[in-house]
C-alpha positions as CSV (number, residue, x, y, z in Angstrom):
1,M,27.9,3.1,-27.5
2,K,25.3,6.1,-27.6
3,E,25.8,8.3,-25.2
4,R,23.0,11.1,-24.1
5,F,22.9,13.5,-21.5
6,F,20.2,15.0,-19.1
7,D,19.7,16.9,-15.7
8,V,18.4,13.9,-14.0
9,V,18.0,10.0,-14.7
10,I,15.9,8.4,-12.7
11,L,15.9,4.4,-12.7
12,G,12.7,3.1,-12.5
13,A,9.1,4.3,-13.3
14,G,6.7,3.5,-10.6
15,P,4.9,6.0,-8.3
16,G,8.6,7.3,-7.4
17,G,10.2,7.3,-10.3
18,Y,7.6,8.6,-13.0
19,V,6.7,11.2,-10.5
20,A,10.1,12.3,-9.5
21,G,10.8,12.8,-13.7
22,I,7.7,14.8,-14.2
23,R,8.5,17.1,-11.2
24,A,12.0,17.5,-12.5
25,A,10.5,18.3,-15.8
26,Q,7.8,20.8,-14.1
27,L,10.8,22.9,-12.7
28,G,12.7,22.7,-16.3
29,L,15.0,19.8,-16.2
30,S,16.1,17.2,-18.5
31,A,14.7,14.2,-17.3
32,A,15.0,10.7,-18.4
33,V,13.4,7.8,-16.6
34,V,14.8,3.9,-17.4
35,E,12.3,1.1,-17.0
36,K,12.8,-2.5,-17.9
37,D,8.6,-3.0,-17.8
38,S,5.6,-1.2,-18.2
39,P,5.3,2.4,-16.6
40,G,3.7,2.8,-13.6
41,G,5.7,0.1,-11.7
42,V,4.3,-2.7,-9.4
43,C,1.5,-0.6,-7.8
44,L,-0.1,0.5,-11.5
45,N,0.5,-3.2,-13.1
46,I,0.8,-5.8,-10.6
47,G,0.0,-3.9,-7.4
48,C,-2.3,-1.5,-6.1
49,I,-4.5,-0.4,-8.9
50,P,-5.7,-4.3,-10.5
51,S,-6.0,-5.6,-6.6
52,K,-8.3,-2.8,-5.8
53,S,-10.4,-3.2,-9.2
54,L,-10.4,-6.9,-7.8
55,I,-11.9,-5.5,-4.4
56,H,-14.5,-3.2,-6.3
57,Q,-16.1,-6.4,-8.2
58,A,-15.8,-8.5,-5.4
59,S,-17.8,-6.1,-3.0
60,L,-20.4,-5.8,-5.8
61,Y,-20.8,-9.5,-6.2
62,Y,-21.1,-10.0,-2.6
63,E,-23.2,-7.7,-1.1
64,G,-25.0,-7.4,-4.5
65,K,-26.3,-11.3,-3.9
66,A,-27.0,-10.8,-0.5
67,L,-28.9,-7.7,-1.1
68,L,-30.9,-9.4,-3.8
69,A,-31.4,-12.4,-1.5
70,R,-32.9,-10.2,1.0
71,V,-35.3,-8.5,-1.1
72,G,-36.5,-11.8,-2.2
73,A,-34.8,-12.0,-5.4
74,K,-33.6,-15.4,-6.8
75,V,-30.1,-15.1,-7.3
76,D,-28.5,-17.8,-9.7
77,V,-24.1,-17.2,-10.6
78,S,-24.4,-20.4,-12.5
79,G,-22.8,-18.5,-15.4
80,F,-20.1,-16.4,-13.1
81,E,-16.6,-16.3,-14.7
82,Y,-13.8,-15.1,-12.6
83,S,-11.9,-14.7,-15.7
84,K,-13.7,-11.6,-16.8
85,V,-13.6,-9.9,-13.4
86,W,-9.6,-10.4,-13.7
87,Q,-9.8,-8.9,-17.2
88,S,-11.4,-5.9,-16.0
89,S,-8.3,-5.5,-13.3
90,R,-6.1,-5.8,-16.4
91,L,-7.9,-3.0,-18.3
92,A,-7.4,-0.9,-15.4
93,A,-3.8,-1.5,-14.8
94,D,-3.5,-1.2,-18.9
95,R,-4.9,2.4,-19.2
96,L,-3.4,3.8,-16.2
97,S,0.0,2.9,-17.3
98,K,-0.5,4.3,-20.9
99,G,-1.9,6.7,-18.6
100,V,1.6,7.2,-17.1
101,Q,3.2,7.1,-20.6
102,F,1.0,10.0,-21.9
103,L,1.8,12.2,-18.6
104,L,5.5,11.7,-19.4
105,K,5.4,12.5,-22.7
106,K,3.3,15.7,-22.3
107,N,6.0,16.4,-19.4
108,K,9.0,16.1,-22.1
109,V,10.4,13.3,-19.7
110,E,12.5,10.9,-21.8
111,L,10.6,7.2,-21.5
112,V,14.2,5.2,-21.9
113,K,13.0,0.9,-22.4
114,G,15.2,-1.3,-21.0
115,F,17.4,-2.7,-17.8
116,G,19.7,0.2,-16.1
117,V,22.9,-0.2,-13.9
118,L,24.7,2.4,-12.8
119,S,28.2,2.4,-14.4
120,D,29.3,5.6,-12.0
121,S,28.1,8.2,-9.8
122,N,26.8,10.1,-13.0
123,S,25.5,7.4,-15.5
124,I,23.5,4.0,-16.4
125,I,24.2,1.8,-19.0
126,V,20.9,1.2,-20.6
127,D,20.4,-2.7,-22.2
128,N,17.2,-3.1,-23.9
129,G,17.7,-6.3,-24.9
130,G,20.2,-5.9,-27.9
131,E,21.9,-2.5,-27.9
132,K,23.0,-0.2,-25.1
133,E,23.3,3.2,-24.8
134,I,24.9,5.6,-21.6
135,L,22.6,7.9,-20.0
136,H,24.4,10.6,-18.0
137,G,22.9,12.3,-15.2
138,K,24.0,15.1,-13.2
139,A,22.1,13.7,-10.6
140,L,20.7,10.3,-10.5
141,I,17.4,8.8,-8.6
142,L,17.2,5.1,-7.9
143,A,13.3,4.3,-7.9
144,T,13.7,0.1,-8.6
145,G,11.3,-0.9,-6.1
146,S,10.3,-4.2,-4.7
147,R,9.4,-7.4,-5.2
148,P,7.3,-10.0,-3.3
149,R,9.4,-11.8,-0.3
150,S,9.9,-15.6,-0.1
151,L,11.1,-17.6,3.0
152,P,13.0,-20.5,3.5
153,G,10.5,-23.9,3.3
154,F,8.0,-21.8,1.3
155,Q,9.2,-21.9,-2.4
156,I,7.2,-19.8,-4.8
157,D,6.6,-21.8,-7.9
158,E,4.0,-19.2,-9.2
159,K,1.8,-22.6,-9.9
160,M,0.7,-23.8,-6.6
161,V,2.4,-21.6,-4.4
162,L,1.7,-18.1,-5.0
163,S,3.2,-14.5,-4.5
164,S,0.7,-11.6,-4.6
165,T,2.2,-11.0,-8.4
166,G,1.1,-14.9,-9.1
167,L,-2.3,-14.3,-7.7
168,L,-3.0,-11.3,-9.6
169,M,-2.4,-12.6,-13.0
170,S,-4.4,-15.7,-12.5
171,E,-7.1,-16.1,-14.5
172,S,-9.0,-18.8,-12.7
173,L,-10.4,-18.4,-9.2
174,P,-8.8,-21.4,-6.7
175,S,-11.5,-23.6,-4.8
176,S,-9.5,-22.9,-1.8
177,I,-6.2,-21.2,-0.6
178,T,-4.3,-20.6,3.0
179,I,-2.6,-17.1,2.6
180,L,0.2,-17.0,4.8
181,G,0.3,-13.4,6.2
182,A,-2.5,-11.1,7.7
183,G,-1.0,-7.7,6.4
184,A,-2.5,-5.7,4.2
185,I,-2.1,-7.7,1.1
186,G,-3.2,-10.9,2.3
187,M,-6.3,-9.9,4.1
188,E,-7.6,-7.7,0.9
189,F,-6.5,-11.1,-0.8
190,A,-8.5,-13.1,1.5
191,Y,-11.6,-10.9,1.2
192,V,-11.5,-10.9,-2.4
193,L,-11.4,-14.6,-2.7
194,R,-14.0,-15.8,0.1
195,A,-16.7,-12.7,-1.9
196,F,-16.2,-14.9,-4.8
197,G,-16.7,-18.2,-2.8
198,A,-13.1,-19.6,-2.0
199,D,-12.5,-21.5,1.1
200,V,-10.1,-18.8,3.0
201,T,-7.3,-19.3,5.5
202,V,-5.5,-16.9,7.1
203,V,-2.4,-17.8,9.0
204,E,-0.4,-14.9,10.8
205,L,2.6,-14.9,13.3
206,L,1.4,-12.0,15.5
207,D,-1.4,-11.9,17.8
208,Q,-3.7,-9.6,15.6
209,V,-4.7,-9.7,11.4
210,L,-3.1,-6.3,10.2
211,P,-0.3,-6.0,12.8
212,L,0.8,-2.4,11.9
213,E,-2.9,-1.1,12.3
214,D,-4.6,-0.2,15.8
215,A,-5.4,-3.5,17.8
216,E,-9.5,-2.3,18.0
217,S,-9.8,-1.4,14.5
218,A,-7.7,-5.0,13.7
219,K,-10.1,-6.7,15.5
220,I,-13.2,-5.3,14.1
221,V,-12.2,-6.5,10.9
222,E,-11.4,-10.2,12.3
223,K,-14.9,-10.3,13.1
224,A,-16.1,-9.1,9.8
225,F,-14.0,-11.9,7.9
226,L,-15.0,-14.6,10.4
227,S,-18.5,-13.9,10.0
228,R,-17.9,-14.1,6.3
229,G,-16.1,-17.7,6.9
230,V,-12.8,-16.7,6.5
231,K,-10.8,-19.0,8.8
232,I,-8.3,-16.7,10.8
233,H,-5.6,-18.0,12.9
234,T,-3.0,-15.9,14.7
235,S,-0.1,-16.4,16.8
236,A,0.6,-19.2,15.0
237,K,3.5,-20.1,12.9
238,A,4.0,-21.8,9.8
239,E,6.7,-23.8,9.4
240,K,6.7,-25.5,5.2
241,V,4.5,-25.9,2.9
242,S,4.4,-28.8,0.7
243,A,2.8,-30.4,-2.7
244,V,0.9,-33.2,-1.8
245,G,-1.4,-35.1,-3.7
246,G,-2.0,-32.3,-5.9
247,K,-3.1,-30.0,-3.4
248,A,-0.9,-27.2,-0.9
249,E,-0.2,-28.4,2.2
250,M,0.5,-26.2,5.0
251,S,2.1,-27.1,8.2
252,V,1.3,-25.1,11.0
253,M,2.0,-24.4,15.2
254,L,-0.7,-23.3,16.7
255,K,-1.8,-20.4,19.3
256,D,-1.9,-23.6,21.5
257,R,1.3,-25.3,20.3
258,S,-0.7,-28.2,18.5
259,A,0.4,-28.7,15.0
260,A,-2.0,-28.6,12.4
261,V,-1.9,-29.1,8.4
262,F,-3.7,-27.0,6.6
263,S,-4.9,-28.3,2.8
264,A,-5.5,-26.3,-0.2
265,E,-5.8,-25.8,-4.2
266,K,-3.3,-23.0,-4.1
267,A,-1.3,-21.4,-0.8
268,L,-0.3,-17.5,-0.9
269,V,3.1,-16.3,0.6
270,S,2.0,-12.6,1.9
271,V,5.3,-11.5,4.0
272,G,6.2,-8.6,2.5
273,R,8.7,-7.7,-0.1
274,A,11.9,-7.2,-0.6
275,P,14.3,-4.5,-2.5
276,N,15.4,-4.6,-5.6
277,T,18.6,-3.2,-4.7
278,E,21.0,-6.3,-6.5
279,N,23.0,-6.5,-10.1
280,I,22.1,-2.3,-10.5
281,G,25.9,-1.2,-9.6
282,L,25.7,-0.2,-5.9
283,E,28.6,-2.0,-5.0
284,S,31.2,0.0,-6.2
285,L,29.7,3.4,-5.6
286,G,30.0,3.1,-2.1
287,V,26.1,3.5,-1.3
288,R,25.2,2.1,1.9
289,M,22.7,-0.4,2.7
290,T,21.1,-1.9,5.3
291,R,19.7,-5.5,4.8
292,G,19.5,-4.6,1.0
293,Y,17.6,-1.5,1.7
294,I,19.7,2.0,1.0
295,E,20.6,4.7,3.4
296,T,19.1,8.0,2.8
297,G,19.8,11.3,4.5
298,D,18.2,14.7,3.6
299,F,16.2,15.1,0.4
300,Y,16.5,11.1,-0.1
301,E,20.5,11.4,-1.4
302,T,22.5,8.6,-0.6
303,S,26.0,8.2,0.9
304,A,27.3,8.8,-2.9
305,A,27.1,12.5,-3.7
306,G,24.6,12.7,-6.4
307,I,22.5,9.8,-6.0
308,Y,19.5,9.9,-4.6
309,A,17.1,7.0,-3.6
310,I,13.4,6.7,-3.1
311,G,10.6,4.0,-2.7
312,D,10.6,0.7,-1.9
313,I,14.5,0.7,-2.1
314,T,14.9,2.7,1.3
315,T,14.0,2.4,4.9
316,Q,11.0,4.2,4.6
317,P,7.3,2.4,4.4
318,Q,6.8,0.7,1.3
319,L,3.9,2.5,0.1
320,A,3.0,4.1,-3.4
321,H,2.4,7.7,-1.9
322,V,5.7,7.5,0.2
323,A,7.3,6.9,-3.0
324,S,5.8,9.7,-4.7
325,K,6.3,12.4,-2.2
326,A,9.6,11.8,-1.7
327,G,10.0,11.5,-5.5
328,E,8.9,15.2,-5.5
329,I,11.3,16.0,-2.6
330,A,14.2,14.7,-4.4
331,A,13.5,16.2,-7.7
332,E,12.5,19.8,-5.9
333,H,16.1,19.5,-4.3
334,I,18.2,18.8,-7.5
335,A,16.5,21.6,-9.6
336,H,17.2,24.0,-6.7
337,L,20.8,23.0,-7.0
338,L,20.9,22.7,-10.7
339,K,18.4,25.7,-11.5
340,G,18.5,27.8,-8.1
341,S,14.4,27.2,-7.7
342,P,13.3,27.4,-4.8
343,E,14.2,24.5,-2.5
344,S,11.4,21.7,-1.4
345,R,9.7,22.8,2.0
346,E,10.8,19.5,3.4
347,R,14.0,17.6,3.6
348,R,12.4,14.2,4.4
349,I,8.8,13.2,5.0
350,N,7.5,12.9,8.4
351,P,6.6,9.8,9.3
352,Y,3.7,10.9,11.2
353,T,1.9,12.4,8.2
354,I,1.8,9.6,6.1
355,P,-1.4,7.2,5.9
356,S,-2.0,4.0,6.0
357,A,-5.3,2.5,4.0
358,V,-6.4,-1.2,3.8
359,Y,-9.1,-1.9,1.1
360,C,-10.5,-4.9,2.7
361,E,-14.2,-4.4,4.0
362,P,-14.4,-3.1,6.5
363,E,-11.7,-0.3,5.2
364,V,-9.0,0.5,8.0
365,A,-7.0,3.6,7.4
366,S,-4.8,5.5,10.1
367,F,-2.1,7.9,10.3
368,G,-0.2,9.4,13.4
369,L,0.2,8.1,16.9
370,S,-1.4,4.8,17.8
371,E,-2.7,3.8,21.4
372,K,0.2,1.3,21.8
373,K,3.5,3.4,20.3
374,A,2.1,6.7,22.5
375,K,2.1,4.2,25.6
376,D,5.2,2.6,24.4
377,M,7.0,5.6,23.8
378,G,5.7,7.8,27.5
379,I,3.7,10.2,25.8
380,R,0.1,11.1,27.5
381,I,-2.7,10.9,25.6
382,E,-6.7,11.1,25.6
383,I,-8.5,9.1,23.2
384,A,-12.0,9.7,21.7
385,R,-14.3,6.8,20.1
386,F,-17.5,7.1,17.9
387,P,-19.3,4.2,16.3
388,Y,-20.0,4.0,13.0
389,R,-24.0,2.8,14.3
390,G,-23.9,6.9,15.2
391,I,-23.8,7.8,11.7
392,G,-27.0,8.3,9.9
393,K,-25.5,7.6,6.1
394,A,-23.7,4.4,8.0
395,V,-26.9,3.1,9.0
396,A,-29.1,4.2,5.9
397,T,-26.5,2.5,3.5
398,E,-26.2,-0.8,5.5
399,V,-22.9,-0.2,6.9
400,P,-23.0,0.2,10.6
401,E,-19.8,-1.8,11.7
402,G,-16.9,0.2,12.6
403,Q,-15.4,3.3,14.4
404,V,-13.4,6.4,14.4
405,K,-10.9,6.7,17.2
406,L,-8.6,9.8,17.7
407,L,-5.5,10.6,20.0
408,F,-5.1,14.0,21.5
409,A,-3.0,15.9,23.7
410,P,-5.1,16.3,26.8
411,D,-3.6,19.6,27.2
412,T,-3.7,21.7,24.1
413,W,-6.0,19.6,22.1
414,A,-3.6,18.8,19.1
415,I,-4.9,15.8,16.9
416,L,-1.6,12.9,17.6
417,G,-3.1,10.3,15.7
418,A,-6.0,8.6,14.5
419,S,-7.5,5.1,12.9
420,I,-11.1,4.6,11.5
421,V,-12.1,1.2,10.5
422,G,-15.2,1.0,8.2
423,A,-16.8,1.9,5.1
424,G,-14.9,4.8,3.0
425,A,-12.2,4.8,6.3
426,T,-9.3,5.3,3.4
427,D,-11.1,8.5,2.0
428,T,-12.3,10.1,5.2
429,I,-9.0,9.9,7.1
430,H,-7.4,13.0,5.2
431,E,-9.9,15.1,7.0
432,L,-7.9,14.2,10.2
433,L,-4.5,14.0,8.7
434,L,-4.9,17.6,7.2
435,A,-6.4,19.0,10.1
436,S,-3.4,17.5,12.4
437,S,-0.9,19.1,9.6
438,A,-2.8,22.2,9.7
439,E,-2.0,22.3,13.5
440,L,-6.1,22.8,13.9
441,T,-7.3,21.4,17.5
442,L,-9.8,19.0,18.5
443,E,-12.4,22.0,18.9
444,E,-12.3,23.5,15.3
445,V,-13.0,20.4,13.9
446,A,-16.0,20.2,16.3
447,E,-17.2,23.1,15.2
448,M,-17.0,22.7,11.6
449,I,-20.3,22.0,10.1
450,H,-20.4,18.6,8.1
451,A,-22.8,17.8,5.1
452,H,-25.6,15.6,6.6
453,P,-25.9,13.1,5.9
454,T,-22.2,12.1,5.1
455,L,-19.8,9.3,6.7
456,S,-17.3,12.3,7.5
457,E,-20.1,13.5,10.2
458,G,-18.5,10.3,12.1
459,I,-14.9,12.8,11.9
460,M,-16.8,15.7,13.5
461,E,-18.6,13.6,16.4
462,V,-15.5,11.9,17.3
463,A,-13.6,15.6,18.0
464,K,-17.0,16.5,20.1
465,A,-16.5,12.7,21.9
466,G,-13.5,13.9,22.8
467,L,-14.6,17.6,24.1
468,G,-17.2,15.3,26.0
469,R,-20.2,16.2,24.1
470,A,-20.8,14.1,21.2
471,I,-24.5,14.5,20.1
472,H,-25.4,11.1,18.2
473,I,-24.1,8.5,21.0
């Protein structure tokens, strides 16, 4: 069997794996990345990127029709072909996947195609469908990602009952769909499909849409969705989905304990993602796991010395940007051990510095403490709010629905967390996150001049609101 030797071998070329490989190479390490599918992982190929392409096109279609009708134009969409929308999303994914291949090659990171399995704490056997080879590494990084999670009674067949992967890869638009789960993925798909004309019903077990986000922000999103004709049922327990007469029938117990059956052309099961930790050789190496997720310590090293784990297979939030940052931290630590380069500035990602982003319309973004979390933890906070209707650009561009919500310490004016709902939220959140990370106070943010008219003026205004001197409200 062919053998090759590297400083670090990485299993998985998603946002965690390929970034770890490139950072390792930048620090002078020889690196190989093993990938059984297309470089870029779920995010670039069947997740973040193609879904954002669909959302962008859905926004243009829906808002464009509304604008033209409002100014008196007659709108005829009889020639609309969803397949062309889908093709655009695949083009974006393919372009970025090829971009990752280019970046790996540019940085002299070896991309090895095939399915990898750990044979010991320093080796991975790669099977490319015919030949096998062994890659030896002084350190290994596991970045095998995740897959859509299924539930008993909701068998995903990718024909009538779909996962997010099946829906992203579908070239046709369903006339109707029932979506189980009102998290980020479920709500983003609900927005896209409704914008293109599908009849959409969302079923959520918890008492609000976007359960991980601020309750006030989630309520604004729910209101916007209801106004577009999306039917939403929270505090509702889905019991099963069955194929009846060519339709997907979902049996649900509603909030008032009454039974309901929602019949649609398709059903989407969007209830989280499961880690890809099976059948890669972890069991014999003493790698500790909890419910299938790999436990990690400082620098994302596992309980098996020299083996690191990053991304969706760990207990950290399953977000591409978290995987990428963890990959950098692990690579920098390995380079420090092998080459004596400077140690990573961080041993682990501070969870309060992780931005969350939901790309439906209106967008939602947040970081740090939420109002509920602060209350549960007994932390004293003050809250400032500023509505989008007080932002000149939001009114001028006809996106006045939303708010900026800021949590801060009453004694020091330190920024503890924020939630923004509205146009551009996933971009503007980073100003407050940077201010918080740099330990700037409310007053320092309020005093900074913001260009007018911009959506980011809402950041300045909410800081002023916290000081009791907001101008435009």
